[in-house]
C-alpha positions as CSV (number, residue, x, y, z in Angstrom):
1,M,-265.9,-1.1,-2.4
2,L,-267.9,-2.6,-5.2
3,T,-271.5,-3.2,-4.6
4,R,-273.2,-6.3,-5.8
5,S,-275.4,-4.4,-8.3
6,L,-272.3,-2.6,-9.6
7,R,-270.5,-5.9,-10.1
8,R,-273.4,-7.2,-12.0
9,S,-273.7,-4.1,-14.2
10,V,-269.9,-4.1,-15.0
11,A,-270.0,-7.8,-15.7
12,A,-272.8,-7.2,-18.2
13,V,-270.8,-4.5,-19.9
14,F,-267.9,-6.9,-20.3
15,A,-270.1,-9.7,-21.6
16,L,-271.7,-7.3,-24.2
17,A,-268.2,-6.1,-25.3
18,F,-267.1,-9.7,-26.0
19,A,-270.4,-10.4,-28.0
20,V,-270.0,-7.2,-30.1
21,A,-266.4,-8.2,-30.9
22,G,-267.4,-11.7,-31.9
23,L,-265.3,-13.2,-29.1
24,A,-266.2,-15.9,-26.7
25,A,-266.4,-14.7,-23.1
26,P,-263.6,-16.2,-21.0
27,A,-264.4,-19.5,-19.3
28,A,-264.3,-19.6,-15.5
29,N,-260.8,-20.2,-14.2
30,A,-259.9,-22.8,-11.7
31,A,-260.1,-21.2,-8.2
32,I,-256.8,-20.2,-6.8
33,D,-255.6,-18.2,-3.9
34,H,-254.1,-15.0,-5.4
35,T,-251.2,-13.2,-3.9
36,V,-250.7,-9.5,-3.2
37,T,-247.2,-8.0,-3.0
38,F,-246.8,-4.7,-1.2
39,V,-244.0,-2.4,-2.3
40,N,-242.9,0.5,-0.1
41,N,-241.6,3.4,-2.2
42,T,-242.8,6.1,0.3
43,G,-239.4,7.0,1.7
44,Q,-240.6,6.1,5.2
45,T,-241.6,3.0,7.2
46,I,-245.2,1.8,6.7
47,W,-247.3,-0.6,8.6
48,V,-249.6,-2.2,6.1
49,G,-253.2,-2.3,7.3
50,S,-256.1,-4.3,6.1
51,T,-259.9,-4.3,6.9
52,V,-262.6,-6.5,5.4
53,N,-266.2,-6.2,4.4
54,A,-268.9,-7.5,6.8
55,D,-269.6,-10.5,4.6
56,G,-267.6,-13.3,6.2
57,S,-264.3,-12.3,4.6
58,K,-261.4,-13.5,6.8
59,V,-259.6,-10.9,8.8
60,L,-255.9,-10.8,8.0
61,T,-253.7,-11.0,11.1
62,N,-250.1,-11.0,10.0
63,M,-249.7,-7.8,8.0
64,P,-246.1,-6.7,7.2
65,T,-244.1,-3.7,8.4
66,L,-242.0,-2.4,5.5
67,R,-239.0,0.0,5.6
68,S,-238.6,2.2,2.6
69,G,-237.6,0.0,-0.4
70,Q,-238.8,-3.2,1.1
71,S,-241.6,-5.5,-0.2
72,A,-243.6,-8.4,1.1
73,T,-246.1,-10.9,-0.3
74,I,-249.3,-12.3,1.3
75,T,-251.7,-14.9,0.1
76,I,-255.4,-14.1,0.0
77,P,-257.6,-16.8,1.7
78,E,-260.3,-16.7,-1.0
79,T,-260.9,-20.4,-1.8
80,A,-261.7,-21.5,1.8
81,A,-265.2,-20.7,3.2
82,P,-266.9,-18.4,2.4
83,G,-265.3,-18.6,-1.1
84,H,-264.4,-15.0,-1.4
85,W,-262.3,-12.2,0.2
86,R,-263.4,-8.6,0.0
87,G,-261.4,-5.9,1.7
88,K,-258.8,-3.2,1.5
89,F,-255.2,-2.4,2.1
90,F,-253.6,0.9,3.2
91,A,-250.3,2.3,4.4
92,R,-250.3,3.3,8.1
93,T,-247.7,5.9,8.6
94,G,-246.2,7.9,11.5
95,C,-246.7,4.9,13.9
96,T,-245.3,4.9,17.4
97,G,-245.7,2.9,20.6
98,T,-245.7,-0.8,21.5
99,S,-247.9,-3.3,19.7
100,G,-250.8,-4.4,21.8
101,A,-250.4,-1.6,24.3
102,D,-250.1,2.0,23.0
103,F,-249.4,1.5,19.3
104,R,-251.0,4.3,17.2
105,C,-250.5,5.8,13.8
106,A,-250.8,9.3,12.5
107,V,-252.5,8.2,9.2
108,G,-254.6,5.1,8.7
109,D,-254.8,4.2,12.4
110,C,-256.8,1.0,13.1
111,G,-256.0,0.1,16.6
112,V,-253.2,-0.9,18.9
113,Q,-251.9,-4.0,17.0
114,A,-249.0,-3.5,14.6
115,A,-249.7,-6.6,12.5
116,R,-253.5,-6.4,12.2
117,C,-256.4,-4.0,12.5
118,V,-258.8,-4.2,15.4
119,T,-260.9,-1.2,14.4
120,G,-262.0,0.4,11.2
121,E,-259.3,2.5,9.5
122,Q,-258.9,6.2,9.8
123,P,-259.0,8.1,6.5
124,A,-256.2,7.1,4.1
125,S,-255.5,6.1,0.5
126,L,-256.9,2.6,-0.2
127,A,-256.3,-0.4,-2.5
128,E,-259.6,-2.2,-2.6
129,F,-260.2,-5.8,-3.8
130,N,-263.0,-8.2,-4.5
131,F,-261.7,-11.8,-4.8
132,D,-264.6,-14.1,-5.6
133,S,-264.0,-17.7,-6.6
134,R,-267.5,-17.9,-8.1
135,D,-267.1,-14.9,-10.4
136,R,-265.4,-15.7,-13.7
137,L,-264.5,-12.0,-14.1
138,A,-263.0,-11.6,-10.6
139,P,-260.8,-10.4,-9.1
140,W,-262.1,-6.8,-9.2
141,Y,-260.0,-4.0,-7.8
142,N,-259.7,-0.2,-7.5
143,V,-257.7,2.6,-5.9
144,S,-259.8,4.8,-3.7
145,Y,-259.1,8.3,-2.5
146,V,-262.7,8.7,-1.6
147,N,-262.0,9.2,2.1
148,A,-258.6,10.8,1.9
149,F,-255.3,11.0,-0.1
150,S,-252.4,10.1,2.1
151,V,-249.9,8.4,-0.3
152,P,-250.1,7.6,-4.0
153,V,-251.2,4.0,-4.7
154,V,-250.8,1.9,-7.8
155,I,-252.3,-1.6,-8.4
156,T,-250.8,-3.7,-11.1
157,P,-251.9,-7.3,-12.0
158,V,-249.1,-10.0,-12.0
159,N,-248.9,-12.6,-14.7
160,A,-252.0,-11.3,-16.4
161,V,-253.4,-13.1,-19.4
162,V,-255.5,-10.5,-21.3
163,P,-258.1,-11.9,-23.9
164,P,-257.7,-10.4,-27.4
165,G,-259.6,-7.2,-27.7
166,S,-260.2,-6.9,-23.9
167,T,-259.4,-3.9,-21.8
168,S,-259.2,-6.0,-18.6
169,C,-256.2,-6.2,-16.2
170,G,-255.5,-2.4,-16.3
171,T,-253.3,-0.5,-13.9
172,A,-255.3,1.3,-11.3
173,G,-254.3,4.5,-9.5
174,C,-251.3,6.7,-10.2
175,P,-247.9,7.5,-8.7
176,E,-248.3,11.2,-8.4
177,N,-248.2,12.8,-4.9
178,L,-251.3,15.0,-4.7
179,L,-250.7,16.3,-1.2
180,P,-249.1,19.6,-2.4
181,L,-252.3,20.3,-4.4
182,C,-254.7,19.8,-1.4
183,N,-256.8,22.7,-0.2
184,P,-255.2,23.8,3.1
185,A,-258.6,23.5,4.8
186,Y,-258.4,19.7,4.3
187,V,-254.8,19.1,5.2
188,K,-253.6,17.1,8.2
189,Y,-250.0,17.9,9.4
190,G,-247.4,15.7,11.0
191,A,-245.3,16.4,14.0
192,G,-242.7,18.2,11.9
193,G,-245.3,20.4,10.2
194,Q,-245.3,18.4,6.9
195,R,-248.4,17.5,5.0
196,I,-249.3,13.9,5.8
197,N,-253.0,13.6,4.7
198,C,-255.7,15.3,2.7
199,V,-259.2,14.4,4.0
200,N,-262.2,14.6,1.7
201,P,-264.7,17.1,3.0
202,N,-267.7,15.3,1.4
203,R,-267.2,11.8,0.1
204,D,-270.7,11.6,-1.4
205,A,-270.7,14.7,-3.6
206,P,-268.3,16.3,-6.1
207,T,-266.1,19.0,-4.4
208,D,-262.9,20.8,-5.2
209,Y,-261.1,17.9,-3.5
210,S,-262.6,15.3,-5.9
211,N,-262.2,17.6,-8.9
212,T,-258.4,17.9,-8.1
213,I,-258.1,14.1,-7.7
214,K,-260.0,13.4,-11.0
215,S,-258.0,15.8,-13.0
216,R,-254.6,14.4,-11.8
217,C,-255.5,10.8,-11.2
218,P,-258.5,9.7,-13.3
219,K,-257.8,6.0,-12.6
220,A,-258.8,6.3,-8.9
221,Y,-262.0,6.9,-7.1
222,A,-262.3,10.6,-6.0
223,W,-265.8,10.5,-4.6
224,S,-268.2,7.6,-3.8
225,K,-270.4,7.7,-6.9
226,Q,-267.8,8.5,-9.4
227,D,-268.4,5.0,-11.0
228,T,-271.7,6.3,-12.3
229,E,-270.1,9.1,-14.3
230,P,-269.9,8.4,-18.1
231,G,-266.4,7.4,-19.2
232,N,-265.0,6.9,-15.7
233,Q,-262.0,4.7,-15.1
234,T,-262.5,3.7,-11.5
235,V,-263.2,-0.1,-11.5
236,Y,-260.9,-2.8,-12.9
237,Q,-261.1,-6.6,-13.3
238,C,-258.6,-9.3,-14.2
239,G,-260.0,-12.8,-14.5
240,D,-256.7,-14.5,-15.3
241,C,-253.7,-13.5,-13.2
242,T,-251.7,-14.9,-10.3
243,G,-252.1,-11.8,-8.1
244,F,-251.3,-8.1,-7.8
245,K,-248.6,-5.7,-6.9
246,V,-249.7,-2.7,-4.7
247,T,-247.1,0.0,-4.7
248,F,-247.2,2.8,-2.1
249,N,-245.3,5.8,-3.5
250,S,-243.9,9.0,-2.1
């Protein structure tokens, strides 16, 4: 998730780019509650999970369950107090049991509730967002495989208005399934012996895991400090859009 210092530094880069191009920086937009639409193209049922930063962001409690091919849209509660929402979404897979009792998931498990998380998530592919009504460049977003790669994730802005000469509102992530390329030492297997997850052996340093992710999916985080590497494509912003589409692929 984006740190405050990183958000400031990225914002400064965008401001400088506008100045060099002789363009006025975009004015602050009226605060709105953006939407996020989840699309399940995984070929299996997913239970969408969500956890939030420890900054007052509202915990989401009615997350959808999607069969393959289904989609669902939620509204982000970003304009009510505290005026922001910072958190992540992920596909929980291989889930069994009764919600509130013994519901558990093979990937992305976050507690016994099917429609909300009650613990931090177990390693999985993440779609991360920073919605901030006081930041004229927000929302910020990224796809993170820092902890693990479970399913391919793509984030696409909806109804984006891109200023002339700007590189904002890009597509984050990639649709390629990287599980077949995972070092067997990092693979987690399902009940049927299939690969269901690839867990990063060291999220805070480059490894063969992160090198594979970077070479095949440069628009996603592969390790925690990848955003400091020259020319990286890990962080995106879109100051003028109605929301985002998060597609979980197979």
